[in-house]
N, C-alpha and C positions, 0 to 999 in steps of 0.2 A: 242175878243178874249176869255172871259169865259169859252163858248162852247168847245175852240179849248185845254186850260187845262185841263178841265174836260175829254173830249175826250183819251189828249194826257194818262192821270194819271190810265185813266180807263182801258186802252189800253193795257198799260206795265205793271201792275200790277198783269192782265187777264193773258200773256204771260209770267211772269217771277215771281219769288218767291218773288219779291220786294214789300212791305206793302205800299198802296198809301202813307199812313203818311209818311213814310221814303221821298217817292219822292216828297212829298209836300214840305218838309226840304228840300229836295234838289234844288227845283225849286224856293227855298226864298218866297212863299207866307206862311201866316198864315194858321194854319188850320180850323178856325173861315171864315174867307176868303175863302177858298175852299170851306167850307160845306154851306156856303150863298150860291156861286156858284152853288153847288151840287141840292141845292134846286131848284134854278133857269131856272135851266135844260132843253132847248128848247127840248121837243120829237118826236117835229112832230109840221110842220107847212103847210100852202097851202094857195098860194093865190084861192079867191072866188071872181066873178061877183058882186054878193050881197052876206051878211054876217045874213042870217035867224039864226032862231033860230034850223031849219033843219040841216043846212050849220056846224054849231058848234055842234052838236051832234055827226056826220058823223064825224069831224074831232078828236073829243074826244075818241070818240072809235076807231079809224085809232091809238092813241096814244097810247090807253089801250092796244090795241094787239102787239104792239111792246113791251111795256113796262108794264107786268098786273102787277107787284110790284111796281110800282111807284105810288104816292101820288099826287095830285093836289096842288100846292102849294097857288094858291088861294082861295080854299076850307079852307087851316090852316089859309093862312092867317086873312079871315074874323072873323073865328071863335075865332083866339086870341082879334082881335078885338071885339068882340061880350063881351067873357068875362070881357078884360077890361071895357066897359061901364057899365058893370052890378055892 
């Protein structure tokens, strides 16, 4: 459901003059929940026979091609954990 909500808000806010924040209020979810879902949005996935390092690199490259401005949530979470540990 998470990705469907993100898709819906992105699609209609791009097609209309309605801002995403207004749509979020209309569908009655909190902004923090929406932006958390947005951070965890799945940009690309594939099923592979074996998930080797080269397979992961190919999948990440395809995701970067689809969404060049997106940042990897896993990398961001790892940096946060590292900072807290320091």
